[in-house]
Structure formats: C-alpha cells, structure tokens
N, C-alpha and C positions, 0 to 999 in steps of 0.2 A: 589303839593302831587303824595308821590310813592307810589308808587301800590308793589304789593309784586310779582309781576313779570316781572315785567319790570327790565331793566339794571341801575343799581344807575346810573352810567353815563349818564341818558339821562331822561331831565323834558319833561313827556311825553305831559302835560297842552300846553306848551309853543309849542310844534312840532304840538299840532293839532289847537292854537291859530297864529301860520307862515301861518299855510293850510288852515283856514276861512281867512285868509288877504289876498293872490292870488289873484287881480281881473279877475269877472269871476264867483267867487266860490257862492257856497250859504248854502251849509252842510257840516261837515264833520261828520262822525259816525265809529263805530265799527274799531277805529282804536289798534291795539293792537305790543308793542315789545317788542321786547325779543333778548337774546346773544345766538350765536352764537356760538364765542368761544372769548376770553379775546381780542374787543376791535372792536369786531366785530358784531357790534349791527342790526337787523334787523326791518321791521315798513312793518306794513300790513292797512289798508285802505279803506275807500270808501268816496269818494268824491264828492255832489252834483255839476253841476255847472249850473249857467242861460239856458244856449244858447249853451246844445250839440253839435252841429255840429256846430257853429263858436267858443266856447269857448273848444273844449275837448281836444285835442290834445294838444295846447300851454298849458293847467294846467295840462295837467300829465305829459309833459317836465319842466315847472316851479316847480313843487311838489316834485317830483325826485331829480332834480338840486339843490335845498332848500333842504331838511331832508339831502343829502348827502353833501353841503357845509356847513351852519348852522349848526347843529344838529348832524352832524357826525355817521349820520347813514350808511349804507358800502353796503348795496343795499333794494328797496323799494318794494313793489310786490300793486301797487292802480290800484283800478278799480274805472272809471270816469261816472257817470250815470246821465241820466236829472229827474231818482223823487230815493226817495227809495222804494225799492222793496219790498212787501208785504211781500216773503217769505220772510221776513226778522226779522216779529210779534210775538213779545216776548221773543228775543234777547234784550233784554234792559235790561238785568241784568248782561250782561254781556260787555255791553258798556259803559264801561270808560269816551268813551267822551260827553255821552249827561252829565256829574255830571258841567261842567263849563258853 
C-alpha cells in the first residue's frame, strides 16, 4: 500500500514489518517516511522493546542499520520505548503503522 506523502520508492509497510522482526521488539508505531530530496528518504518512528535495559541500545542500532542497508533510508530518527506513552492517545488517525 502506498501512502500519499510516503516516497514512491519506499514500501512503508515492508519497513515496519522489518523493524517488528528485530529480536526484542514488541511493537512499532507512529512511523512516518518522507523525502528530503531526490534519493534522500528519511524515517521517524517509535519502537517498543520487551526489555528496555538490555534491548534498547542494540535494537536502536540494528534498526538504523537495517533501514539504511535494506530499505535505502538515508537518515532515521527512532525513539525506543518500554511502553506506549499516554501522550500519544488520540494520534491513531495518523498512525499508518497500525493498519497491518
């Protein structure tokens, strides 16, 4: 599925599924991708890990490398969490990562 503002050459759902497949990840949400310039796709998102103290840094590193290597993401900003923050309530309408 292609989303209106997602770069044409990036499969957002495939990127989300790849992040969810990283060992230690329990959920991925609020993922957004856009293009800064031709061939310079960027991504932001939140990753919930099962054990924040032992998995947080490793998952963050693996996720950034995976996005760059396998999905041609030039730059990513990822927030690693132990649970979904309550301040995110009501943001479901813009969270395309929850459609899968």
